[in-house]
C-alpha positions as CSV (number, residue, x, y, z in Angstrom):
1,M,-4.7,-40.8,14.9
2,S,-7.1,-39.9,12.1
3,T,-5.8,-38.5,8.9
4,S,-9.2,-38.1,7.3
5,P,-9.4,-35.3,4.7
6,T,-12.6,-34.1,6.4
7,V,-10.5,-33.3,9.5
8,F,-7.1,-32.3,8.1
9,R,-8.2,-29.5,5.9
10,L,-8.1,-25.7,6.0
11,A,-11.2,-23.7,6.5
12,E,-12.8,-22.9,3.1
13,R,-12.3,-19.1,3.7
14,L,-8.6,-19.7,3.0
15,D,-9.1,-21.5,-0.3
16,G,-8.6,-18.4,-2.4
17,V,-5.8,-16.9,-0.2
18,G,-2.3,-17.3,-1.6
19,F,1.3,-16.1,-0.8
20,S,3.2,-13.2,-2.4
21,D,5.0,-13.9,-5.7
22,I,7.7,-11.5,-4.5
23,V,9.0,-14.2,-2.3
24,N,10.0,-16.2,-5.4
25,V,12.0,-13.2,-6.7
26,R,13.8,-12.9,-3.4
27,N,14.7,-16.6,-3.5
28,R,16.2,-16.2,-7.0
29,I,18.3,-13.2,-5.7
30,M,19.6,-15.3,-2.8
31,E,20.6,-18.1,-5.3
32,L,22.5,-15.6,-7.5
33,R,24.3,-14.1,-4.6
34,A,25.2,-17.5,-3.3
35,G,26.9,-18.0,-6.7
36,G,28.9,-14.8,-6.3
37,A,26.8,-12.5,-8.4
38,T,26.1,-8.9,-7.7
39,V,22.4,-8.2,-7.9
40,H,20.9,-4.7,-8.4
41,Q,17.8,-4.8,-6.4
42,F,14.7,-2.9,-7.5
43,E,12.1,-5.4,-6.2
44,G,11.6,-4.1,-2.7
45,G,9.0,-1.8,-1.2
46,E,10.9,-0.5,1.8
47,P,12.4,3.0,2.4
48,N,16.2,3.1,2.1
49,V,16.5,5.5,5.0
50,F,16.5,4.9,8.7
51,T,13.8,5.8,11.2
52,P,14.3,9.4,12.4
53,D,16.3,9.7,15.6
54,H,13.6,11.6,17.5
55,I,11.2,8.7,17.0
56,K,13.8,6.1,18.2
57,E,14.7,8.3,21.2
58,A,11.0,8.5,22.2
59,M,10.9,4.7,22.1
60,T,13.9,4.6,24.4
61,R,12.3,7.0,26.8
62,A,9.1,5.0,26.9
63,L,11.0,1.9,27.8
64,S,13.1,3.7,30.5
65,E,9.9,5.1,32.0
66,N,8.3,1.6,32.1
67,K,5.5,2.5,29.6
68,T,5.3,-1.2,28.8
69,R,1.9,-2.2,30.2
70,Y,-1.3,-2.8,28.3
71,A,-2.5,0.3,26.5
72,P,-6.2,0.9,25.8
73,S,-7.1,-1.5,23.0
74,S,-7.9,1.3,20.6
75,G,-4.6,3.1,21.3
76,I,-3.2,5.6,23.8
77,A,-5.4,8.7,24.0
78,E,-2.5,11.1,23.3
79,L,-1.6,9.4,20.1
80,R,-5.2,9.2,18.9
81,A,-5.7,12.9,19.6
82,A,-2.5,13.8,17.7
83,I,-3.6,11.8,14.7
84,A,-7.0,13.3,14.8
85,D,-5.4,16.7,14.7
86,K,-3.2,15.6,11.7
87,L,-6.3,14.2,9.9
88,R,-8.2,17.5,10.2
89,E,-5.3,19.8,9.4
90,K,-3.5,17.8,6.7
91,N,-6.1,15.4,5.2
92,L,-9.1,17.7,5.8
93,I,-11.0,14.7,7.2
94,P,-13.3,15.9,10.0
95,A,-12.2,13.3,12.4
96,S,-12.4,13.2,16.2
97,Q,-10.2,11.1,18.5
98,E,-13.1,8.6,18.7
99,D,-12.8,8.1,15.0
100,V,-9.2,6.9,15.2
101,I,-7.8,3.5,16.1
102,I,-4.1,2.5,16.4
103,L,-3.2,-0.7,14.5
104,N,-0.3,-3.1,13.8
105,G,0.5,-1.6,10.4
106,G,-1.6,-0.4,7.6
107,M,-2.3,-4.1,6.6
108,Q,-4.3,-4.7,9.8
109,G,-6.4,-1.7,8.9
110,L,-7.1,-3.1,5.4
111,F,-7.7,-6.6,6.8
112,G,-10.2,-5.2,9.4
113,A,-11.9,-3.0,6.8
114,F,-12.8,-5.9,4.6
115,Q,-13.6,-8.2,7.5
116,L,-16.2,-5.8,8.8
117,T,-17.8,-4.9,5.5
118,I,-17.6,-7.9,3.2
119,N,-19.9,-11.0,3.3
120,P,-19.5,-14.2,1.2
121,N,-20.2,-13.4,-2.5
122,D,-20.0,-9.6,-2.0
123,E,-18.1,-7.9,-4.8
124,V,-15.4,-5.3,-4.3
125,L,-14.4,-3.0,-7.2
126,V,-10.6,-2.7,-7.3
127,F,-8.7,-0.3,-9.6
128,S,-6.1,-2.3,-11.5
129,P,-3.2,-2.9,-11.5
130,Y,-3.4,-3.2,-7.7
131,W,-1.4,-4.0,-4.7
132,T,-1.4,-7.8,-4.6
133,P,-2.5,-8.6,-1.0
134,I,-5.9,-6.9,-1.7
135,K,-7.3,-9.8,-3.6
136,D,-6.3,-12.2,-0.8
137,L,-7.8,-9.9,1.9
138,I,-11.1,-10.0,0.0
139,S,-10.8,-13.7,-0.6
140,H,-10.4,-14.3,3.1
141,C,-13.9,-12.8,3.5
142,Q,-15.1,-15.1,0.7
143,G,-15.8,-12.0,-1.3
144,R,-15.1,-11.5,-5.0
145,T,-12.5,-9.1,-6.5
146,V,-13.7,-7.2,-9.6
147,L,-10.9,-5.5,-11.4
148,V,-11.5,-2.1,-12.9
149,P,-8.8,-1.0,-15.3
150,T,-7.4,2.3,-14.1
151,N,-6.4,3.3,-17.6
152,E,-10.0,2.6,-18.8
153,A,-11.4,4.7,-16.0
154,R,-9.1,7.6,-16.7
155,R,-9.9,7.4,-20.4
156,D,-13.7,6.8,-20.3
157,G,-14.6,8.5,-17.0
158,F,-14.8,6.9,-13.6
159,A,-18.6,6.8,-13.3
160,A,-19.1,5.2,-16.7
161,T,-16.3,2.6,-16.1
162,L,-17.4,1.8,-12.6
163,T,-21.0,1.3,-13.8
164,R,-19.7,-1.2,-16.4
165,Y,-18.1,-3.4,-13.7
166,S,-20.8,-3.1,-11.0
167,T,-23.5,-5.6,-10.3
168,A,-26.2,-6.1,-7.7
169,Q,-23.5,-7.8,-5.5
170,T,-21.2,-4.8,-5.5
171,R,-20.6,-3.8,-1.9
172,A,-17.4,-1.7,-1.8
173,I,-14.7,0.1,-3.7
174,Y,-11.0,-0.2,-2.8
175,Y,-9.4,3.2,-3.4
176,N,-5.6,3.5,-3.3
177,T,-3.8,6.7,-4.0
178,P,-0.9,7.1,-4.6
179,T,-1.1,3.7,-6.1
180,N,1.2,0.7,-5.9
181,P,2.5,-0.4,-8.4
182,S,2.0,2.3,-11.0
183,G,2.5,5.5,-9.0
184,V,-0.8,7.0,-10.2
185,V,-2.2,9.8,-8.1
186,F,-5.9,10.2,-8.6
187,T,-6.9,13.8,-9.1
188,R,-9.5,15.7,-7.1
189,A,-11.9,15.5,-10.0
190,E,-11.4,11.7,-10.2
191,A,-11.9,11.4,-6.4
192,E,-15.1,13.4,-6.7
193,E,-16.4,11.0,-9.5
194,V,-15.7,8.0,-7.3
195,S,-17.3,9.8,-4.4
196,R,-20.5,10.5,-6.3
197,F,-20.7,6.9,-7.6
198,A,-20.2,5.5,-4.1
199,Q,-23.0,7.6,-2.7
200,E,-25.4,7.0,-5.6
201,R,-24.9,3.2,-5.3
202,D,-24.7,3.3,-1.5
203,L,-21.2,1.7,-1.4
204,V,-18.5,1.6,1.2
205,V,-15.1,2.9,0.3
206,V,-11.9,1.3,1.7
207,A,-9.2,3.9,1.2
208,D,-5.5,3.0,1.3
209,E,-3.3,6.1,1.8
210,A,0.0,4.4,2.6
211,Y,2.0,6.7,0.3
212,E,0.2,10.0,1.2
213,D,3.5,11.8,1.9
214,L,5.2,10.7,-1.4
215,V,3.5,12.9,-4.0
216,Y,5.6,14.5,-6.7
217,D,3.1,15.8,-9.2
218,G,-0.4,17.0,-8.3
219,E,-2.0,16.8,-4.9
220,H,-3.0,14.1,-2.5
221,V,-6.8,14.1,-1.9
222,S,-8.2,12.0,0.9
223,I,-11.5,10.7,-0.4
224,A,-13.0,10.8,3.1
225,S,-12.6,14.6,3.1
226,L,-15.2,15.0,0.4
227,D,-18.8,15.9,1.2
228,G,-20.8,12.8,2.3
229,M,-17.8,10.5,2.3
230,M,-16.6,10.4,5.9
231,E,-19.5,8.2,7.0
232,R,-19.0,5.6,4.3
233,T,-15.2,5.5,4.1
234,I,-12.7,3.5,6.1
235,T,-9.2,4.9,5.6
236,S,-6.1,3.0,6.4
237,Y,-2.7,4.6,7.1
238,T,0.8,3.4,7.9
239,L,3.9,4.9,9.4
240,S,6.0,2.5,7.4
241,K,6.5,4.6,4.2
242,S,6.3,8.1,5.6
243,Y,8.6,7.6,8.6
244,A,10.7,4.6,7.4
245,M,9.1,2.5,10.2
246,T,8.4,-0.8,8.3
247,G,9.7,-3.0,11.0
248,W,7.8,-1.2,13.7
249,R,4.5,-2.5,12.4
250,L,2.5,0.6,13.2
251,G,-0.5,2.1,11.5
252,Y,-4.0,3.5,12.1
253,A,-7.4,3.8,10.6
254,V,-10.1,6.5,10.6
255,A,-13.8,5.7,10.4
256,T,-17.1,6.5,12.0
257,E,-19.8,4.1,13.3
258,P,-20.7,1.4,12.8
259,W,-17.3,0.8,11.1
260,M,-15.2,1.7,14.2
261,T,-17.0,-0.8,16.4
262,G,-16.2,-3.5,13.7
263,M,-12.6,-2.3,13.6
264,R,-12.3,-2.5,17.3
265,K,-13.6,-6.1,17.3
266,T,-11.1,-7.2,14.6
267,L,-8.3,-5.6,16.6
268,L,-9.4,-7.0,19.9
269,Y,-9.7,-10.6,18.7
270,S,-6.6,-10.7,16.6
271,T,-3.8,-8.8,18.5
272,N,-5.7,-7.2,21.4
273,G,-3.9,-3.9,20.7
274,V,-0.6,-2.5,19.7
275,S,2.8,-2.4,21.5
276,T,2.6,0.4,24.1
277,P,6.2,1.8,23.8
278,T,5.8,1.8,20.1
279,Q,2.8,4.0,20.4
280,W,4.8,6.6,22.4
281,A,7.4,6.6,19.7
282,A,4.6,7.2,17.1
283,L,3.4,10.2,19.2
284,A,6.8,11.8,18.6
285,A,6.5,11.3,14.9
286,F,3.3,13.3,14.9
287,T,4.2,16.0,17.4
288,T,8.0,16.7,17.0
289,P,8.7,19.5,14.4
290,S,10.9,18.0,11.7
291,D,11.6,18.4,8.0
292,F,12.0,14.7,7.5
293,L,8.9,14.2,5.4
294,E,9.8,16.9,2.9
295,K,13.5,16.0,2.7
296,N,12.5,12.4,2.1
297,R,10.1,13.3,-0.7
298,V,12.7,15.4,-2.4
299,A,15.2,12.6,-2.2
300,Y,12.8,10.2,-3.8
301,L,12.0,12.7,-6.5
302,E,15.6,12.8,-7.4
303,R,15.7,9.0,-7.6
304,R,12.5,8.9,-9.6
305,N,13.9,11.2,-12.2
306,L,17.1,9.3,-12.5
307,L,15.4,5.9,-12.9
308,L,12.8,7.3,-15.3
309,A,15.3,8.8,-17.6
310,G,17.4,5.7,-17.6
311,L,14.5,3.3,-18.3
312,N,13.3,5.4,-21.2
313,E,16.9,5.6,-22.6
314,V,17.3,1.8,-22.7
315,G,14.0,1.4,-24.5
316,L,11.7,0.5,-21.6
317,P,9.1,3.3,-22.0
318,C,7.6,4.4,-18.6
319,E,5.0,7.0,-17.7
320,S,6.2,9.3,-14.9
321,P,4.8,8.0,-11.5
322,A,3.2,11.0,-9.8
323,G,3.5,9.4,-6.4
324,A,4.8,6.4,-4.3
325,F,8.2,5.0,-5.1
326,Y,7.7,2.7,-8.0
327,A,8.2,2.9,-11.8
328,F,6.1,0.6,-14.0
329,P,7.7,0.5,-17.5
330,D,6.4,-1.4,-20.5
331,V,8.8,-4.3,-21.1
332,T,7.1,-6.0,-24.0
333,R,10.1,-5.5,-26.2
334,I,11.9,-7.9,-23.9
335,H,9.1,-10.3,-23.5
336,A,5.3,-10.1,-23.5
337,D,5.2,-12.4,-20.5
338,S,6.3,-10.2,-17.5
339,R,7.5,-13.2,-15.5
340,K,9.8,-14.1,-18.4
341,A,10.9,-10.5,-18.8
342,A,11.8,-10.4,-15.1
343,D,13.8,-13.5,-15.5
344,I,15.6,-12.2,-18.5
345,L,16.6,-9.0,-16.7
346,L,17.8,-10.9,-13.7
347,D,19.8,-13.5,-15.7
348,R,21.3,-11.0,-18.2
349,A,21.8,-7.9,-16.1
350,Q,21.4,-9.1,-12.6
351,V,18.6,-6.5,-12.2
352,A,15.8,-7.7,-9.8
353,T,12.3,-6.5,-10.5
354,V,8.7,-7.7,-9.9
355,P,6.6,-9.1,-12.8
356,G,3.6,-6.9,-13.6
357,I,1.2,-9.8,-13.7
358,V,1.7,-10.1,-9.9
359,F,-0.4,-7.0,-9.7
360,G,-3.3,-8.4,-11.8
361,E,-4.0,-8.9,-15.4
362,H,-3.7,-5.2,-16.2
363,G,-0.1,-5.2,-15.1
364,E,1.0,-7.8,-17.7
365,G,3.7,-6.5,-20.0
366,H,5.2,-4.3,-17.3
367,L,7.8,-4.7,-14.5
368,R,7.8,-2.9,-11.2
369,F,11.0,-1.1,-10.4
370,S,11.3,0.4,-6.9
371,F,13.3,3.6,-6.5
372,S,13.3,3.3,-2.7
373,T,17.0,2.5,-2.9
374,S,20.3,4.3,-3.2
375,L,21.3,6.5,-6.1
376,E,24.3,4.2,-6.5
377,T,22.1,1.2,-6.9
378,I,19.9,3.0,-9.5
379,E,23.0,4.1,-11.4
380,A,24.6,0.7,-11.3
381,G,21.4,-1.1,-12.3
382,L,20.8,1.2,-15.2
383,D,24.5,0.8,-16.4
384,S,24.0,-3.0,-16.3
385,L,20.8,-2.6,-18.4
386,R,22.6,-0.5,-20.9
387,R,25.4,-3.1,-21.3
388,N,23.2,-6.2,-21.3
389,L,20.0,-5.5,-23.0
């Protein structure tokens, strides 16, 4: 049997694709717990509530009614129609049912969006700090990530800043609001600046609206709703954060042609569709009257305010996150190297966080604290920080 390096090697498209650093944090947590330590966990990105009962009940009904056969590869018609209604009414995106595709989580939407737009050596402008998988999704296409500092754009203007980082190879902009990890919510004026720039340069926009329902200050503006943007924007959504459905792996994307044909191909030749009973459960999420989204938002706002006050009190200055469920304090007084700062907090106070450098060079000097946890965990973690820092 040959063991030639020319045979036993990965395809070059995977050369720049890595794994999440958050796995290393979770391994350290398990080690500490195995030694009997209590760890206050702020590293996660998962809602701390359960999926609403009416969604779970819809899943049970779908199973009992034997709605378990293949669904149309783009998704069941009823669900796509309900989502199109939601997009028009809530996001102000002029979408029809044909512009919607059901996917296995928001990640599949982002994966497909880059696969269908990015060729080798194309550049994607990414506001930074950024959600870590984005660089790997672009690398998988053999494209190049160009980091655009969010603070610089907000200070100097988006058009001027994007111009500085653009080249003849620029193909797309990744636009995430509310943002992970910083909780920034781009304003309508900022969205309009990005929109004008994309149209002037004839760029595609890949919009990530995973946290659309978790906005505490300001408003959520879907960039595809702006004049001239629907046709050049691929927007990815997930039910994970809004409806506490992380394990259900359910999302959707909205786009016009030719992007929708490309998205259908990436879905068809990866998973060939989405679980049928899960889609019937999702239909209940969009069509059953419920105050779940607002109650959830208010609960996270309470957690945000508690964590923010505590971090500032212990000398970890933090701007107020306008959305999502993360705080991103400056921890340079502990250590300028965010990995070492995270280790220090974990060793001294048993507080688990994510190093800011994980989110790109512009995240260095910060740690990401998630407040998608219980009030008790936040209070206990802050108390430990007060005693041990």
